Structure formats: C-alpha cells, structure tokens
C-alpha positions, -999 to +999 in steps of 0.1 A: +072-164-062+052-160-030+027-135-045+000-158-031-002-138+001-016-108-017-041-131-035-051-145-001-056-111+014-072-094-016-105-092+002-090-072+030-062-055+011-087-036-010-075-007+011-048+007-010-045+040-029-024+070-037-027+107-032-005+126-056-010+160-040+009+148-009+043+146-026+045+109-020+072+087-035+064+076-071+073+044-088+060+044-124+063+006-127+064-026-106+101-028-109+105+008-096+082+001-067+103-029-059+134-009-061+119+016-037+112-012-012+146-027-017+161+006-007+137+013+022+135-023+036+166-039+023+148-067+005+169-097-005+151-098-038+120-084-056+096-108-073+074-091-099+039-105-103+030-121-136+001-108-157-021-138-147-014-131-110-024-095-114-055-105-132-065-128-103-061-099-079-082-076-101-109-103-103-110-102-065-121-066-065-088-047-067-097-021-093-073+004-108-041-018-105-017-026-132+011-046-115+026-057-083+050-080-066+067-090-034+097-078-014+113-111-003+132-115+030+134-078+040+160-070+067+148-076+102+131-109+093+096-094+098+080-112+069+076-105+032+060-073+019+035-073-009+029-043-032+007-032-061+011-005-087-020+016-093-030+033-125-064+047-115-063+060-079-099+072-079-113+038-089-089+021-065-099+043-035-136+038-043-130+001-039-109+007-008-136+027+009-159-003+008-136-024+030-130-011+065-112-041+079-076-032+072-076+004+058-049+018+080-027-013+077-016-003+041+008+023+031+006+044-001+030+061-024+020+083-054+012+054-077+019+022-056+006+007-024+024-016+001+012-042+026+039-042+053+042-072+076+053-055+109+053-023+128+090-020+122+084-021+085+057+005+088+080+028+107+107+024+080+083+031+053+070+062+071+106+075+072+109+067+035+079+089+027+049+066+025+017+073+044-013+052+056-045+052+037-075+059+060-110+057+048-126+055+082-158+077+084-151+110+101-114+103+106-094+132+122-057+129+128-047+134+164-027+165+174+008+164+159-002+141+131-012+150+095-040+139+072-043+150+036-074+145+014-075+114-007-087+111-043-123+105-031-143+120-003-139+102+030-103+089+024-071+105+035-034+099+035-020+102+071+011+095+091-011+082+119-022+046+125-040+037+157-026+001+153+011+013+152+027+007+185 
C-alpha cells in the first residue's frame, strides 16, 4: 500500500474536516469512503490503511480520525488520492485551524476527508458533492460561490478554492 504519502504530508494535511449541516456525502467507514472515491474518480483499487498506519497519522497530530486509505490509479493518471475517515469533526477542525499551509487543498464529506492530487480530481469531487475546507481568517467566498459554517468558529466548507484553475 502507498499510504505513506498521507504519512509524509500529515503535517500539512491537518487541514481536513466535515460539516454535517451542509448535506455532504457520508461514508460511515473507510471502505465506504473508498467506494465513494472509486465511483467519483474511477480508482483502479482502494487500499484501506492498517490500524498501525492510522495510529502513526494520529501521532502526527491528526486528531479525530478513525481510518483511511488510498484511491490507487484514478482515471486521468493524475496521481493517487489519500483519504481519512473522521469520527470527531470538532477535534479534527481544531487541529486543522492551526495549520494554514494547505487548508483549501483538501476536500470534505460529512465524515471523511480527501487529499486530491490534481485540479481535475478537485473538479470531479466538487461535482460529486465534496467541498473545500477553509480555515483562513476572515474568509469570505466570492460572489457566486458558497461558504457554510464549519464545526468550529473560523472554518467553513466552500465550493471555492483560490488555487483551483
């Protein structure tokens, strides 16, 4: 399994969360999150993280998670996609708010988060119902875009990313 990418980016990937009030897609388990990605991105296969791999990610500051994995070889050859399932969104968003480096690079569902590898994947995931997590101070979505309150003050789920071409 190539779950190592999520371990390598855990310091910057602490920008994941979920906002249930938004009506986002829900997974319930790592396998269901993988099935969602398989449908949305046409992954060749889903690799579920082992408990020790999840514990290593937690030890790196990813609070509130309970699983994860990787969508291997999605259609379009844009790179593998890592994901985590989250059991405590408030704790998770609190951790996210402390890391401003990649906050709008990650996409959220109701109880899982995704680290896409390309703008094409981000667009496909937006169409499938995921949103970006943004914990930038004083963030306001531009006209024509939406932003819903997150689980903690200062975070929002939005269909806008300034980095998306």
